[in-house]
C-alpha positions as CSV (number, residue, x, y, z in Angstrom):
1,X,111.2,128.0,83.7
2,X,107.7,126.9,84.1
3,X,105.7,123.6,83.4
4,X,104.6,124.4,80.0
5,X,108.2,125.4,78.8
6,X,109.7,122.7,80.7
7,X,107.5,120.3,79.1
8,X,107.8,121.9,75.6
9,X,111.9,121.7,76.0
10,X,111.7,118.1,76.4
11,X,113.5,118.2,79.9
12,X,112.8,116.1,82.7
13,X,109.5,117.1,84.7
14,X,109.3,116.7,88.1
15,X,106.0,117.4,89.9
16,X,105.0,116.9,93.6
17,X,101.5,116.1,94.4
18,X,100.4,118.0,97.8
19,X,96.9,117.1,99.7
20,X,95.5,120.2,100.8
21,X,94.1,120.1,104.8
22,X,91.0,118.9,106.3
23,X,90.7,122.3,107.9
24,X,91.2,125.9,107.4
25,X,94.9,125.9,108.7
26,X,97.1,125.9,105.5
27,X,100.4,126.8,107.6
28,X,101.6,122.8,107.2
29,X,100.9,122.6,104.0
30,X,103.2,126.1,103.3
31,X,105.8,124.6,105.2
32,X,105.9,121.4,103.0
33,X,105.8,122.9,99.8
34,X,108.6,125.6,101.1
35,X,110.9,122.9,101.3
36,X,110.4,121.3,97.7
37,X,110.2,125.1,96.0
38,X,113.0,125.4,93.4
39,X,113.2,121.4,93.4
40,X,110.1,120.7,91.5
41,X,108.5,122.3,88.5
42,X,105.2,122.4,90.1
43,X,102.7,121.3,92.9
44,X,99.5,119.4,91.8
45,X,97.0,120.0,94.3
46,X,94.5,117.1,94.4
47,X,90.8,117.6,94.2
48,X,89.0,115.9,97.6
49,X,91.5,112.4,96.3
50,X,89.9,109.2,97.2
51,X,86.6,111.4,97.9
52,X,88.1,112.5,101.0
53,X,86.3,116.0,102.0
54,X,89.3,118.4,102.2
55,X,90.2,122.2,101.4
56,X,89.6,122.7,97.4
57,X,92.1,122.2,94.7
58,X,91.3,125.9,93.7
59,X,91.8,126.8,97.2
60,X,95.0,125.6,97.7
61,X,96.2,126.5,94.3
62,X,95.5,129.9,95.1
63,X,97.3,130.2,97.9
64,X,100.6,127.9,97.1
65,X,100.5,130.6,93.8
66,X,100.6,133.3,96.5
67,X,103.8,132.4,97.7
68,X,105.0,131.9,94.3
69,X,104.9,128.2,94.2
70,X,103.6,127.1,90.8
71,X,100.6,124.4,90.8
72,X,98.8,122.4,89.0
73,X,94.8,123.0,89.7
74,X,93.0,119.4,89.6
75,X,89.3,120.1,88.3
76,X,86.8,116.8,88.8
77,X,83.6,115.4,87.0
78,X,82.5,114.1,90.4
79,X,81.4,117.1,92.5
80,X,80.3,119.8,90.3
81,X,78.0,120.6,87.6
82,X,78.7,122.4,84.3
83,X,78.0,125.6,85.7
84,X,80.3,125.6,88.5
85,X,83.2,123.6,86.7
86,X,83.3,126.5,84.2
87,X,83.1,129.1,86.9
88,X,86.0,127.4,88.9
89,X,88.2,127.1,85.7
90,X,87.7,131.2,85.2
91,X,88.8,131.7,88.7
92,X,91.8,130.0,88.6
93,X,92.8,131.6,85.5
94,X,92.0,134.9,87.3
95,X,94.2,134.0,90.0
96,X,97.1,133.1,88.1
97,X,96.9,129.2,88.2
98,X,98.5,128.6,84.9
99,X,98.0,124.4,84.8
100,X,94.7,122.6,84.9
101,X,94.3,119.0,85.1
102,X,91.1,117.6,84.5
103,X,89.9,114.2,86.7
104,X,87.0,112.2,86.8
105,X,87.3,111.8,90.4
106,X,87.0,108.4,92.6
107,X,83.9,106.7,93.3
108,X,82.5,108.7,95.8
109,X,81.2,105.5,98.2
110,X,85.1,105.1,99.1
111,X,85.4,108.7,100.6
112,X,84.4,110.2,104.2
113,X,80.9,111.1,102.9
114,X,79.2,108.0,101.3
115,X,76.0,109.6,101.5
116,X,76.7,112.4,99.5
117,X,75.3,113.0,96.0
118,X,77.5,112.3,92.9
119,X,76.9,114.9,90.2
120,X,79.1,113.8,87.3
121,X,77.2,116.5,85.0
122,X,80.2,116.5,82.2
123,X,82.1,113.1,81.9
124,X,86.0,114.0,81.4
125,X,86.0,113.9,77.8
126,X,83.4,116.6,77.8
127,X,85.4,118.7,80.7
128,X,88.1,118.8,78.4
129,X,85.7,120.0,75.4
130,X,85.0,122.4,77.9
131,X,88.2,123.6,79.1
132,X,89.2,123.9,75.2
133,X,86.2,126.2,74.2
134,X,86.7,128.4,77.5
135,X,90.5,128.6,76.2
136,X,88.7,129.7,72.3
137,X,86.8,132.6,74.3
138,X,83.4,130.8,74.8
139,X,81.5,129.2,77.7
140,X,79.5,126.1,76.5
141,X,76.5,128.1,75.9
142,X,78.5,129.9,73.1
143,X,78.6,133.2,75.0
144,X,81.8,135.5,74.5
145,X,83.8,135.7,77.5
146,X,85.2,138.6,79.1
147,X,88.8,137.4,78.6
148,X,89.8,133.7,77.8
149,X,92.2,131.9,80.0
150,X,95.0,130.1,78.9
151,X,96.6,126.7,80.7
152,X,98.8,123.9,80.2
153,X,96.4,121.3,80.1
154,X,96.8,117.7,81.5
155,X,94.6,114.5,82.4
156,X,95.0,111.4,83.6
157,X,95.6,107.8,81.9
158,X,95.2,104.3,83.4
159,X,98.9,102.5,83.1
160,X,97.6,99.2,84.1
161,X,94.9,98.6,81.4
162,X,95.2,95.6,79.7
163,X,93.5,93.8,76.9
164,X,90.2,95.5,75.7
165,X,90.4,98.3,78.4
166,X,93.9,99.2,77.2
167,X,91.8,100.0,73.7
168,X,89.4,102.0,75.0
169,X,92.2,103.6,77.1
170,X,94.2,104.6,74.0
171,X,91.1,105.8,72.2
172,X,90.7,108.3,75.1
173,X,94.2,109.2,75.1
174,X,93.9,110.2,71.5
175,X,90.8,112.2,72.0
176,X,92.9,114.1,74.9
177,X,95.3,114.7,72.7
178,X,93.3,116.3,70.1
179,X,91.2,118.4,72.7
180,X,94.7,120.4,73.7
181,X,95.7,118.1,76.2
182,X,99.6,118.6,76.8
183,X,100.3,116.3,79.7
184,X,99.3,113.0,80.9
185,X,99.7,111.7,84.7
186,X,99.7,107.9,84.9
187,X,98.2,105.9,87.6
188,X,101.0,104.7,89.9
189,X,103.8,102.4,88.7
190,X,105.6,99.9,90.3
191,X,105.9,97.0,88.1
192,X,108.3,98.6,85.0
193,X,108.0,95.5,82.7
194,X,104.4,95.9,82.7
195,X,104.6,99.8,82.1
196,X,106.9,99.2,79.1
197,X,104.5,96.9,77.8
198,X,101.8,99.6,78.2
199,X,104.2,102.5,76.9
200,X,104.7,100.4,73.6
201,X,101.0,101.4,72.5
202,X,101.5,105.3,73.2
203,X,102.9,108.2,70.8
204,X,105.0,110.1,73.1
205,X,105.4,112.8,70.6
206,X,102.1,113.8,70.9
207,X,101.8,114.7,74.3
208,X,104.2,114.3,77.9
209,X,103.4,111.1,79.6
210,X,104.2,111.6,82.9
211,X,104.0,108.3,85.7
212,X,102.9,108.7,89.1
213,X,105.7,107.4,92.1
214,X,103.9,106.8,95.0
215,X,105.6,106.6,98.2
216,X,105.0,103.4,100.1
217,X,104.2,103.8,103.6
218,X,104.4,99.9,104.5
219,X,104.9,96.3,103.4
220,X,101.1,96.3,103.9
221,X,100.3,98.8,102.3
222,X,102.1,97.7,99.4
223,X,100.3,94.1,99.9
224,X,96.7,96.2,100.1
225,X,97.4,98.1,96.6
226,X,98.6,95.1,95.1
227,X,95.6,92.7,96.1
228,X,92.6,95.4,95.5
229,X,93.6,97.8,92.8
230,X,93.7,95.9,89.6
231,X,95.1,98.6,87.4
232,X,98.4,98.8,90.3
233,X,100.7,95.5,90.1
234,X,103.5,95.5,92.6
235,X,106.4,93.0,92.2
236,X,106.5,90.7,95.2
237,X,110.3,91.0,95.6
238,X,109.8,95.0,96.3
239,X,106.8,94.1,99.1
240,X,109.7,91.6,100.6
241,X,112.5,94.1,100.4
242,X,110.4,96.5,102.6
243,X,109.2,93.6,105.1
244,X,112.7,92.9,105.8
245,X,114.2,96.0,106.1
246,X,115.5,97.0,109.3
247,X,114.5,100.7,108.6
248,X,111.1,100.4,106.8
249,X,110.9,104.5,105.9
250,X,114.3,104.2,104.7
251,X,113.6,101.5,102.3
252,X,110.1,102.6,101.1
253,X,112.1,105.7,99.9
254,X,114.9,103.8,98.2
255,X,112.1,102.1,96.3
256,X,110.6,105.2,94.8
257,X,113.8,106.7,94.3
258,X,114.9,103.8,92.0
259,X,111.5,103.8,90.2
260,X,112.1,107.2,89.5
261,X,115.8,106.4,88.1
262,X,114.4,104.0,86.0
263,X,111.8,105.7,84.3
264,X,114.1,108.9,84.0
265,X,116.3,106.0,82.0
266,X,113.5,104.7,80.0
267,X,113.5,108.4,78.6
268,X,109.8,109.3,80.2
269,X,108.6,113.3,80.3
270,X,108.9,113.4,84.1
271,X,107.7,112.0,87.1
272,X,104.5,112.9,89.8
273,X,105.8,111.9,93.3
274,X,102.8,111.3,95.6
275,X,103.4,110.9,99.2
276,X,99.9,110.6,100.6
277,X,100.1,112.7,103.7
278,X,104.0,112.1,103.7
279,X,104.8,115.5,102.1
280,X,107.4,116.0,104.5
281,X,109.3,112.9,103.1
282,X,109.1,114.3,99.5
283,X,112.6,116.2,100.0
284,X,114.3,112.7,101.0
285,X,112.6,111.3,98.0
286,X,114.7,114.0,95.8
287,X,117.8,113.5,97.9
288,X,117.8,109.6,97.1
289,X,116.7,110.0,93.1
290,X,119.6,112.9,93.2
291,X,116.8,115.6,91.6
């Protein structure tokens, strides 16, 4: 069953996030993807996550699709102008990539090429408007296309938004739904109580909300995220349990599996499991979560 069909059916969706390589050797990328083929509904390939230069999402998706693995193409406002964005979207459709996810892209100063120029020719809502227009058969200039793309369209939502930021997030979420977005992938979720407060503001009948479950690598990583990323809160007891565990990898996998179980019990549409370079550990997370 395709990702789109599974979302429409209301079944629990499982996505895996796979970073493409920083190089032209895709052998490990493919090996890790093959290990979870049939266990996840699609592989989401980031577009230079954290502004670190790597092979493109379009290239990674095309490569995996050619090996029979369904993918989600991530198209990013940060690096391309409206000409290049439209060209990539049309190319993705021609290459048989069925799913697209529009993202703004992380701040370029955090990456490994901080001297690169920001583009941001289109903002996130404008990019989604463009995607919708292309799917209607015309480009941004109003010129008719020779064949319109058809995607299951997704985007991103900040599940850690509070106060006034929450109001803006909800306004944008409603705009995205009106522009044909069928699924929304959240920022990483650790604090389930805080996430439940966020979900009280979301009408899940209008779109599938898919929380991100991030596989932690250490207590130090957890502390850094909790202290430095405002939108993510990690409970102190979770960090303490990782710190005290004799087998820290096993504990990190256990934490991820428990979060997945709790989100499933909450009735969420699915999860996206992000392993940040530990893609070879994803089968263990799936085993622990009984997926």
